[in-house]
C-alpha positions, 0 to 999 in steps of 0.5 A: 520225885526230885525232893524224895530223891534229894532226901534219900541222897542226903541219907546215903540211900540209893533210890530208884523209881519204878513207875507203872502208868495205867491209862484207860483212854484209847485216844491218848497219844503215845508218850513213850517211844520204846516199843521193843517187847524184847527189851522192856527196860527202862521204858516200855509201851505197846505201840498202838496201830493207827485207828482206821479212817482216823486222821492223826492230827485233826485240822480245825479252824481258828474260830473253833480253836478256843472252844477246843482248848477250853474243852480239852484242859483235862487231857492237856493237864494229863499230857503235861503231867506225863511229860514232867514224869518223863523229865523227872525220871533218871533211866540208865540206858546202859544198865537199865536195872540200875536206873528208873523204869517206866512201863505204860499200860495203855488201851489202843483202839481195837476190835471192840469199843471199850466203854469204861463204866461200872460194868464191863461186858464179855466182849470188852473183857475179851478185847482187854485180854487181847490187848494185854497179850501184846505186852511182854508180861513174863519179861516184865514180871521177871524184871520186877521180881529181880528189882524188888528182891530184898538186898542180901 
């Protein structure tokens, strides 16, 4: 991102990044702290309620830690990439429409288990729709239309 930003700057081209991050892991941790649906810019993600009966930080002994580390490399790489993405963006909190934006569409533990496979059942579609309704889609759509409108 920085390379592209530098090249655009050298050419005198104003550049902003609008990132829509879509994740399908309901157990993935939250990496965006802005959850106010009435202000979805510059960053926004829906806040997931804690799954009932789930401990937020599992405690495991030293003996099992190396095995867990080996098995968890994929999610660790994803977490690292998300942190790098946040650091690469340049939001403008005072005037969000002038800076970079990031919206994270995520799955939350919900009312129905969501298997992500080749076929999705009617109850899973209902659960996905219920969760999607938690996003300020009208405000997001209006913001994107404004941001992507041709310059006059």
